[in-house]
C-alpha positions as a Markdown table, in Angstrom:
| # | Residue | x | y | z |
|---|---|---|---|---|
| 1 | Unk | -87.9 | -188.3 | -106.6 |
| 2 | Unk | -90.0 | -185.5 | -108.2 |
| 3 | Unk | -92.3 | -183.6 | -105.9 |
| 4 | Unk | -95.9 | -184.1 | -107.1 |
| 5 | Unk | -96.9 | -180.6 | -106.0 |
| 6 | Unk | -94.0 | -179.1 | -107.9 |
| 7 | Unk | -95.1 | -181.0 | -111.0 |
| 8 | Unk | -98.7 | -179.8 | -110.6 |
| 9 | Unk | -97.5 | -176.2 | -110.4 |
| 10 | Unk | -95.0 | -176.4 | -113.3 |
| 11 | Unk | -97.4 | -174.5 | -115.7 |
| 12 | Unk | -98.8 | -172.1 | -113.1 |
| 13 | Unk | -97.6 | -168.8 | -111.9 |
| 14 | Unk | -98.2 | -168.3 | -108.2 |
| 15 | Unk | -97.9 | -165.0 | -106.5 |
| 16 | Unk | -98.2 | -164.5 | -102.7 |
| 17 | Unk | -100.5 | -161.7 | -101.7 |
| 18 | Unk | -97.7 | -160.5 | -99.3 |
| 19 | Unk | -95.5 | -159.9 | -102.3 |
| 20 | Unk | -97.9 | -157.6 | -104.0 |
| 21 | Unk | -97.6 | -153.9 | -103.3 |
| 22 | Unk | -101.0 | -152.1 | -103.3 |
| 23 | Unk | -101.3 | -149.4 | -105.9 |
| 24 | Unk | -103.8 | -146.6 | -106.7 |
| 25 | Unk | -105.8 | -146.9 | -110.0 |
| 26 | Unk | -104.4 | -144.6 | -112.7 |
| 27 | Unk | -106.9 | -142.8 | -114.8 |
| 28 | Unk | -107.1 | -141.4 | -118.4 |
| 29 | Unk | -110.1 | -139.5 | -117.3 |
| 30 | Unk | -110.2 | -139.2 | -113.5 |
| 31 | Unk | -112.9 | -141.4 | -112.0 |
| 32 | Unk | -114.4 | -142.4 | -115.4 |
| 33 | Unk | -111.9 | -144.2 | -117.6 |
| 34 | Unk | -109.1 | -146.2 | -115.9 |
| 35 | Unk | -105.7 | -146.6 | -117.6 |
| 36 | Unk | -104.8 | -150.2 | -118.5 |
| 37 | Unk | -108.4 | -151.5 | -118.4 |
| 38 | Unk | -111.6 | -151.9 | -120.5 |
| 39 | Unk | -114.4 | -149.4 | -120.3 |
| 40 | Unk | -117.7 | -149.3 | -122.2 |
| 41 | Unk | -119.6 | -146.3 | -123.5 |
| 42 | Unk | -123.2 | -147.3 | -123.8 |
| 43 | Unk | -126.2 | -145.6 | -125.4 |
| 44 | Unk | -128.9 | -145.6 | -128.1 |
| 45 | Unk | -127.8 | -145.3 | -131.7 |
| 46 | Unk | -127.6 | -141.8 | -133.2 |
| 47 | Unk | -127.3 | -139.9 | -130.0 |
| 48 | Unk | -123.6 | -138.9 | -130.3 |
| 49 | Unk | -121.6 | -141.6 | -128.5 |
| 50 | Unk | -118.9 | -141.5 | -131.1 |
| 51 | Unk | -118.7 | -137.7 | -131.0 |
| 52 | Unk | -118.1 | -137.9 | -127.2 |
| 53 | Unk | -115.5 | -140.6 | -127.7 |
| 54 | Unk | -113.7 | -138.3 | -130.2 |
| 55 | Unk | -113.9 | -135.4 | -127.8 |
| 56 | Unk | -112.2 | -137.5 | -125.1 |
| 57 | Unk | -109.6 | -138.7 | -127.6 |
| 58 | Unk | -108.9 | -135.1 | -128.7 |
| 59 | Unk | -108.4 | -134.1 | -125.0 |
| 60 | Unk | -105.9 | -137.0 | -124.6 |
| 61 | Unk | -103.9 | -135.8 | -127.6 |
| 62 | Unk | -103.7 | -132.3 | -125.9 |
| 63 | Unk | -103.1 | -133.5 | -122.4 |
| 64 | Unk | -106.2 | -131.7 | -121.3 |
| 65 | Unk | -108.2 | -134.5 | -119.8 |
| 66 | Unk | -108.3 | -134.5 | -116.0 |
| 67 | Unk | -106.4 | -137.5 | -114.7 |
| 68 | Unk | -103.0 | -139.1 | -114.8 |
| 69 | Unk | -102.3 | -137.8 | -118.3 |
| 70 | Unk | -103.1 | -134.2 | -117.6 |
| 71 | Unk | -100.4 | -132.1 | -119.1 |
| 72 | Unk | -98.9 | -135.1 | -120.9 |
| 73 | Unk | -100.2 | -135.3 | -124.5 |
| 74 | Unk | -100.4 | -138.9 | -125.7 |
| 75 | Unk | -101.3 | -140.8 | -128.9 |
| 76 | Unk | -104.6 | -142.4 | -129.5 |
| 77 | Unk | -105.6 | -145.4 | -131.6 |
| 78 | Unk | -109.1 | -145.3 | -133.2 |
| 79 | Unk | -110.8 | -148.3 | -134.6 |
| 80 | Unk | -114.1 | -147.3 | -136.4 |
| 81 | Unk | -116.4 | -149.8 | -138.1 |
| 82 | Unk | -119.1 | -147.4 | -139.1 |
| 83 | Unk | -118.1 | -143.8 | -139.9 |
| 84 | Unk | -116.1 | -142.4 | -142.8 |
| 85 | Unk | -112.8 | -140.8 | -142.0 |
| 86 | Unk | -112.8 | -137.8 | -144.3 |
| 87 | Unk | -116.5 | -136.9 | -144.1 |
| 88 | Unk | -117.2 | -137.6 | -140.4 |
| 89 | Unk | -114.4 | -138.6 | -138.0 |
| 90 | Unk | -111.7 | -136.1 | -139.0 |
| 91 | Unk | -114.0 | -133.1 | -139.1 |
| 92 | Unk | -115.2 | -134.0 | -135.6 |
| 93 | Unk | -111.7 | -134.3 | -134.3 |
| 94 | Unk | -110.9 | -130.9 | -135.9 |
| 95 | Unk | -113.9 | -129.4 | -134.2 |
| 96 | Unk | -112.7 | -130.8 | -130.9 |
| 97 | Unk | -109.3 | -129.2 | -131.6 |
| 98 | Unk | -107.4 | -132.5 | -131.5 |
| 99 | Unk | -103.7 | -132.8 | -132.4 |
| 100 | Unk | -104.4 | -134.9 | -135.5 |
| 101 | Unk | -100.7 | -136.0 | -135.6 |
| 102 | Unk | -101.5 | -138.1 | -132.5 |
| 103 | Unk | -104.7 | -139.8 | -133.7 |
| 104 | Unk | -104.1 | -143.0 | -135.7 |
| 105 | Unk | -107.0 | -144.8 | -137.4 |
| 106 | Unk | -106.4 | -148.5 | -137.4 |
| 107 | Unk | -107.8 | -150.9 | -140.0 |
| 108 | Unk | -106.5 | -153.9 | -142.1 |
| 109 | Unk | -104.8 | -154.2 | -145.4 |
| 110 | Unk | -107.1 | -157.0 | -146.7 |
| 111 | Unk | -110.0 | -156.4 | -149.0 |
| 112 | Unk | -112.6 | -155.3 | -146.5 |
| 113 | Unk | -110.2 | -153.5 | -144.2 |
| 114 | Unk | -112.1 | -154.8 | -141.1 |
| 115 | Unk | -110.0 | -155.2 | -137.9 |
| 116 | Unk | -110.6 | -158.6 | -136.2 |
| 117 | Unk | -110.2 | -158.3 | -132.4 |
| 118 | Unk | -109.0 | -161.9 | -132.3 |
| 119 | Unk | -106.6 | -162.3 | -135.2 |
| 120 | Unk | -105.1 | -158.8 | -135.2 |
| 121 | Unk | -104.7 | -158.2 | -131.5 |
| 122 | Unk | -101.0 | -158.8 | -131.5 |
| 123 | Unk | -100.5 | -156.2 | -134.3 |
| 124 | Unk | -102.6 | -153.7 | -132.3 |
| 125 | Unk | -100.3 | -154.3 | -129.3 |
| 126 | Unk | -97.2 | -153.7 | -131.3 |
| 127 | Unk | -98.6 | -150.5 | -132.6 |
| 128 | Unk | -99.7 | -149.3 | -129.2 |
| 129 | Unk | -96.2 | -150.0 | -127.8 |
| 130 | Unk | -94.4 | -148.3 | -130.7 |
| 131 | Unk | -96.5 | -145.2 | -130.4 |
| 132 | Unk | -96.7 | -145.2 | -126.6 |
| 133 | Unk | -100.5 | -144.8 | -127.1 |
| 134 | Unk | -102.6 | -144.4 | -124.0 |
| 135 | Unk | -106.1 | -144.7 | -125.4 |
| 136 | Unk | -107.8 | -146.9 | -128.0 |
| 137 | Unk | -111.4 | -146.3 | -129.0 |
| 138 | Unk | -113.3 | -149.2 | -130.6 |
| 139 | Unk | -116.5 | -148.1 | -132.2 |
| 140 | Unk | -118.6 | -150.2 | -131.9 |
| 141 | Unk | -117.1 | -153.2 | -130.1 |
| 142 | Unk | -119.4 | -155.9 | -131.5 |
| 143 | Unk | -118.3 | -155.1 | -135.0 |
| 144 | Unk | -114.8 | -156.3 | -134.2 |
| 145 | Unk | -115.9 | -159.8 | -133.2 |
| 146 | Unk | -115.5 | -162.4 | -135.9 |
| 147 | Unk | -119.0 | -163.7 | -136.7 |
| 148 | Unk | -117.9 | -167.1 | -137.9 |
| 149 | Unk | -116.4 | -168.0 | -134.5 |
| 150 | Unk | -117.8 | -165.7 | -131.9 |
| 151 | Unk | -121.5 | -165.5 | -130.9 |
| 152 | Unk | -122.0 | -162.1 | -129.2 |
| 153 | Unk | -124.9 | -163.6 | -127.2 |
| 154 | Unk | -122.8 | -166.3 | -125.6 |
| 155 | Unk | -121.0 | -165.3 | -122.4 |
| 156 | Unk | -118.1 | -167.7 | -123.0 |
| 157 | Unk | -117.5 | -166.5 | -126.5 |
| 158 | Unk | -117.5 | -162.9 | -125.4 |
| 159 | Unk | -115.2 | -163.4 | -122.5 |
| 160 | Unk | -112.8 | -165.3 | -124.7 |
| 161 | Unk | -112.3 | -162.2 | -126.8 |
| 162 | Unk | -112.4 | -159.5 | -124.1 |
| 163 | Unk | -110.0 | -161.3 | -121.7 |
| 164 | Unk | -107.1 | -161.0 | -124.1 |
| 165 | Unk | -108.1 | -157.4 | -124.9 |
| 166 | Unk | -108.1 | -156.5 | -121.2 |
| 167 | Unk | -104.7 | -158.3 | -120.8 |
| 168 | Unk | -103.3 | -156.2 | -123.7 |
| 169 | Unk | -104.6 | -153.0 | -122.0 |
| 170 | Unk | -102.8 | -153.9 | -118.8 |
| 171 | Unk | -99.5 | -154.8 | -120.4 |
| 172 | Unk | -99.4 | -151.6 | -122.5 |
| 173 | Unk | -100.9 | -149.2 | -120.0 |
| 174 | Unk | -103.6 | -148.6 | -122.5 |
| 175 | Unk | -107.1 | -147.5 | -121.7 |
| 176 | Unk | -109.7 | -149.3 | -123.9 |
| 177 | Unk | -112.9 | -147.3 | -124.5 |
| 178 | Unk | -115.4 | -149.3 | -126.6 |
| 179 | Unk | -118.9 | -148.2 | -127.6 |
| 180 | Unk | -122.0 | -150.4 | -127.6 |
| 181 | Unk | -125.7 | -149.9 | -128.3 |
| 182 | Unk | -128.6 | -150.5 | -126.0 |
| 183 | Unk | -130.9 | -153.2 | -127.4 |
| 184 | Unk | -134.3 | -154.6 | -126.9 |
| 185 | Unk | -136.7 | -152.9 | -124.6 |
| 186 | Unk | -134.1 | -152.6 | -121.8 |
| 187 | Unk | -135.0 | -150.7 | -118.6 |
| 188 | Unk | -131.6 | -151.0 | -116.9 |
| 189 | Unk | -128.3 | -149.7 | -118.0 |
| 190 | Unk | -126.4 | -152.7 | -116.8 |
| 191 | Unk | -128.5 | -155.3 | -118.6 |
| 192 | Unk | -129.4 | -153.1 | -121.6 |
| 193 | Unk | -126.3 | -153.6 | -123.7 |
| 194 | Unk | -126.8 | -155.7 | -126.8 |
| 195 | Unk | -125.5 | -159.3 | -126.6 |
| 196 | Unk | -124.2 | -161.3 | -123.7 |
| 197 | Unk | -123.9 | -160.0 | -120.1 |
| 198 | Unk | -120.2 | -160.9 | -120.5 |
| 199 | Unk | -119.6 | -157.4 | -122.1 |
| 200 | Unk | -120.8 | -155.7 | -118.9 |
| 201 | Unk | -119.0 | -158.2 | -116.7 |
| 202 | Unk | -115.6 | -157.7 | -118.4 |
| 203 | Unk | -115.7 | -153.9 | -118.3 |
| 204 | Unk | -114.2 | -152.2 | -115.3 |
| 205 | Unk | -116.0 | -149.0 | -115.9 |
| 206 | Unk | -119.3 | -148.4 | -117.7 |
| 207 | Unk | -120.3 | -145.0 | -119.0 |
| 208 | Unk | -123.9 | -144.3 | -120.3 |
| 209 | Unk | -124.6 | -141.5 | -122.7 |
| 210 | Unk | -128.0 | -140.2 | -123.8 |
| 211 | Unk | -130.5 | -137.5 | -124.3 |
| 212 | Unk | -131.3 | -135.3 | -121.3 |
| 213 | Unk | -134.8 | -136.3 | -120.2 |
| 214 | Unk | -135.5 | -132.7 | -119.2 |
| 215 | Unk | -134.8 | -131.4 | -122.8 |
| 216 | Unk | -138.3 | -130.7 | -124.3 |
| 217 | Unk | -136.8 | -131.1 | -127.8 |
| 218 | Unk | -135.8 | -134.6 | -127.0 |
| 219 | Unk | -133.2 | -136.1 | -129.4 |
| 220 | Unk | -133.6 | -133.0 | -131.7 |
| 221 | Unk | -132.2 | -130.8 | -128.9 |
| 222 | Unk | -128.6 | -130.3 | -127.9 |
| 223 | Unk | -128.8 | -131.5 | -124.3 |
| 224 | Unk | -127.1 | -134.8 | -123.4 |
| 225 | Unk | -126.1 | -136.5 | -120.1 |
| 226 | Unk | -123.2 | -138.8 | -119.3 |
| 227 | Unk | -123.9 | -141.1 | -116.3 |
| 228 | Unk | -121.7 | -143.7 | -114.6 |
| 229 | Unk | -123.3 | -147.2 | -114.3 |
| 230 | Unk | -120.5 | -149.3 | -113.0 |
| 231 | Unk | -116.9 | -148.9 | -111.6 |
| 232 | Unk | -114.9 | -151.8 | -110.1 |
| 233 | Unk | -111.9 | -149.6 | -109.3 |
| 234 | Unk | -113.4 | -146.5 | -107.8 |
| 235 | Unk | -116.5 | -144.7 | -106.8 |
| 236 | Unk | -119.3 | -144.0 | -109.3 |
| 237 | Unk | -119.0 | -140.4 | -110.6 |
| 238 | Unk | -121.8 | -137.9 | -110.5 |
| 239 | Unk | -123.6 | -137.5 | -113.8 |
| 240 | Unk | -122.6 | -134.7 | -116.0 |
| 241 | Unk | -124.5 | -132.4 | -118.3 |
| 242 | Unk | -123.2 | -132.3 | -121.9 |
| 243 | Unk | -124.1 | -130.3 | -125.0 |
| 244 | Unk | -124.0 | -131.7 | -128.5 |
| 245 | Unk | -123.3 | -128.6 | -130.6 |
| 246 | Unk | -123.0 | -128.0 | -134.3 |
| 247 | Unk | -119.7 | -126.6 | -135.6 |
| 248 | Unk | -118.5 | -125.5 | -139.0 |
| 249 | Unk | -114.9 | -126.0 | -140.0 |
| 250 | Unk | -113.3 | -124.6 | -143.1 |
| 251 | Unk | -109.9 | -126.3 | -143.5 |
| 252 | Unk | -109.4 | -125.1 | -147.1 |
| 253 | Unk | -110.9 | -121.6 | -146.8 |
| 254 | Unk | -113.5 | -122.2 | -149.5 |
| 255 | Unk | -115.6 | -125.3 | -148.6 |
| 256 | Unk | -117.2 | -125.2 | -145.1 |
| 257 | Unk | -117.9 | -128.6 | -143.5 |
| 258 | Unk | -120.7 | -129.0 | -141.0 |
| 259 | Unk | -119.9 | -131.2 | -138.1 |
| 260 | Unk | -120.4 | -131.5 | -134.3 |
| 261 | Unk | -118.6 | -131.7 | -131.0 |
| 262 | Unk | -119.5 | -132.4 | -127.3 |
| 263 | Unk | -119.0 | -129.9 | -124.6 |
| 264 | Unk | -118.9 | -131.2 | -121.0 |
| 265 | Unk | -120.8 | -129.2 | -118.4 |
| 266 | Unk | -121.8 | -129.3 | -114.8 |
| 267 | Unk | -123.0 | -132.2 | -112.6 |
| 268 | Unk | -126.6 | -133.2 | -112.6 |
| 269 | Unk | -129.0 | -135.8 | -111.0 |
| 270 | Unk | -130.0 | -137.9 | -114.1 |
| 271 | Unk | -129.2 | -141.6 | -113.5 |
| 272 | Unk | -127.8 | -144.1 | -116.0 |
| 273 | Unk | -131.2 | -145.9 | -116.1 |
| 274 | Unk | -132.9 | -142.7 | -117.0 |
| 275 | Unk | -130.9 | -142.7 | -120.2 |
| 276 | Unk | -131.8 | -146.2 | -121.4 |
| 277 | Unk | -135.0 | -145.1 | -123.1 |
| 278 | Unk | -134.7 | -141.5 | -124.1 |
| 279 | Unk | -137.8 | -141.5 | -126.4 |
| 280 | Unk | -138.6 | -138.1 | -127.9 |
| 281 | Unk | -141.8 | -136.8 | -126.3 |
| 282 | Unk | -142.9 | -135.5 | -129.7 |
| 283 | Unk | -142.2 | -138.8 | -131.4 |
| 284 | Unk | -145.0 | -140.5 | -133.3 |
| 285 | Unk | -145.7 | -144.2 | -132.5 |
| 286 | Unk | -144.4 | -145.2 | -135.9 |
| 287 | Unk | -141.1 | -143.4 | -135.4 |
| 288 | Unk | -140.8 | -144.9 | -131.9 |
| 289 | Unk | -141.3 | -148.4 | -133.5 |
| 290 | Unk | -138.6 | -147.7 | -136.0 |
| 291 | Unk | -136.2 | -146.7 | -133.2 |
| 292 | Unk | -137.1 | -149.8 | -131.3 |
| 293 | Unk | -136.3 | -152.0 | -134.3 |
| 294 | Unk | -133.0 | -150.3 | -135.0 |
| 295 | Unk | -131.9 | -150.7 | -131.4 |
| 296 | Unk | -133.0 | -154.3 | -131.2 |
| 297 | Unk | -131.6 | -155.5 | -134.5 |
| 298 | Unk | -128.4 | -153.5 | -134.2 |
| 299 | Unk | -126.5 | -156.5 | -132.8 |
| 300 | Unk | -127.8 | -159.1 | -135.4 |
| 301 | Unk | -130.9 | -161.2 | -136.3 |
| 302 | Unk | -133.6 | -161.9 | -133.8 |
| 303 | Unk | -136.5 | -164.3 | -133.9 |
| 304 | Unk | -139.7 | -162.7 | -135.1 |
| 305 | Unk | -141.5 | -164.1 | -132.0 |
| 306 | Unk | -139.1 | -162.4 | -129.7 |
| 307 | Unk | -139.3 | -159.1 | -131.6 |
| 308 | Unk | -143.1 | -159.1 | -131.3 |
| 309 | Unk | -143.1 | -160.0 | -127.6 |
| 310 | Unk | -140.6 | -157.3 | -126.8 |
| 311 | Unk | -142.6 | -154.7 | -128.9 |
| 312 | Unk | -145.7 | -155.6 | -126.9 |
| 313 | Unk | -143.9 | -155.1 | -123.6 |
| 314 | Unk | -142.8 | -151.7 | -124.9 |
| 315 | Unk | -146.4 | -150.8 | -125.7 |
| 316 | Unk | -145.9 | -150.8 | -129.5 |
| 317 | Unk | -148.9 | -151.9 | -131.4 |
| 318 | Unk | -148.3 | -154.9 | -133.7 |
| 319 | Unk | -149.7 | -153.1 | -136.8 |
| 320 | Unk | -147.3 | -150.1 | -136.0 |
| 321 | Unk | -144.4 | -152.5 | -135.6 |
| 322 | Unk | -145.0 | -154.0 | -139.1 |
| 323 | Unk | -145.3 | -150.6 | -140.7 |
| 324 | Unk | -142.0 | -149.7 | -139.1 |
| 325 | Unk | -140.5 | -152.9 | -140.4 |
| 326 | Unk | -141.6 | -152.0 | -143.9 |
| 327 | Unk | -140.2 | -148.4 | -143.5 |
| 328 | Unk | -136.8 | -149.8 | -142.5 |
| 329 | Unk | -136.9 | -152.5 | -145.1 |
| 330 | Unk | -136.2 | -155.1 | -142.4 |
| 331 | Unk | -135.6 | -158.6 | -144.0 |
| 332 | Unk | -137.2 | -161.8 | -143.0 |
| 333 | Unk | -135.8 | -165.3 | -143.4 |
| 334 | Unk | -136.7 | -168.8 | -142.2 |
| 335 | Unk | -134.3 | -171.1 | -140.3 |
| 336 | Unk | -135.2 | -174.4 | -138.7 |
| 337 | Unk | -138.9 | -173.6 | -139.1 |
| 338 | Unk | -138.6 | -170.2 | -137.3 |
| 339 | Unk | -138.9 | -166.8 | -138.8 |
| 340 | Unk | -136.1 | -164.3 | -138.1 |
| 341 | Unk | -135.9 | -160.5 | -138.6 |
| 342 | Unk | -132.6 | -158.8 | -139.7 |
| 343 | Unk | -131.6 | -155.3 | -140.8 |
| 344 | Unk | -131.0 | -155.2 | -144.6 |
| 345 | Unk | -127.3 | -154.6 | -144.3 |
| 346 | Unk | -126.8 | -157.8 | -142.3 |
| 347 | Unk | -125.9 | -160.9 | -144.1 |
| 348 | Unk | -128.2 | -163.9 | -143.5 |
| 349 | Unk | -126.7 | -167.2 | -142.3 |
| 350 | Unk | -125.9 | -169.5 | -145.2 |
| 351 | Unk | -128.3 | -172.2 | -144.0 |
| 352 | Unk | -131.2 | -169.7 | -143.9 |
| 353 | Unk | -133.9 | -169.4 | -146.5 |
| 354 | Unk | -135.1 | -165.9 | -147.4 |
| 355 | Unk | -138.7 | -165.2 | -148.2 |
| 356 | Unk | -140.8 | -162.1 | -149.2 |
| 357 | Unk | -143.7 | -163.7 | -147.3 |
| 358 | Unk | -144.2 | -162.3 | -143.8 |
| 359 | Unk | -145.1 | -164.8 | -141.2 |
| 360 | Unk | -147.4 | -162.5 | -139.2 |
| 361 | Unk | -149.1 | -165.3 | -137.4 |
| 362 | Unk | -145.8 | -166.7 | -136.1 |
């Protein structure tokens, strides 16, 4: 006669705790980016997150990043959804003195070339294994989520994508470093990432990058800070001063290319929450409103009511908000009797109805 308990466990894998040997966390970057796990790099748009990610990638290719790979140069996979390879990404890698032979940009062969983190994950795993890659950078993470099947604001949808990605990282001993923007009028680093809280929940380590609040030039200045907001596998690291500096490379000896790199400096006392809103002290209210809209709408359409309410909480005048909306050419569309705002490059849902009329009394 069949044992009912045995039948119940036929599809399960059960491991006794006594059979598991405790092990120390291995790090790509000691204390900051764990090997075989998902880490997030958060910050406002246009502050240099990708430049920092490229500097870290360059250090991995040289074996110069403090951690388990120090002295062991390794290959890096780079998935970029925003920046051009020839004009932006490769010049930055050259400024960072990367071994370009070890950096592999990953896209798709189809018409749009966009890597889908659900459909193409197995291919990414095969590539990582073949190259023995130890780091993959995904910039930004939300761009790799299929919009037709994954809602980045639903916890269940987000975790259904990130769980397989985290499992891949563990199997391949691959560190995943994914960038995300802060959105809305966030005041906390851990709840400031655009989309579902599932992003923050799935990450084992969260790094926050932004303008040094003590830099009088604000975003126009070179001073940046990297802070540690979360770490499930170790202690939070002390914040570090960084400098975003301009560099000129001249690979052909006749046509200089202007680019940038990040230099990592000493420890400092700036917290992760201090970097959530790094508004330039010299910024006009109109420019502040533009930055607010870019950050809020970076992860997709938002209801007009919600945009206005969040703007009021951020002390942005409604008249200034609408001027900023016009400056950025933010689109409006109506769906189910509600008005929505969306950045012009975003595609509106097929059931929506666009209109040039602005529902300001929404």
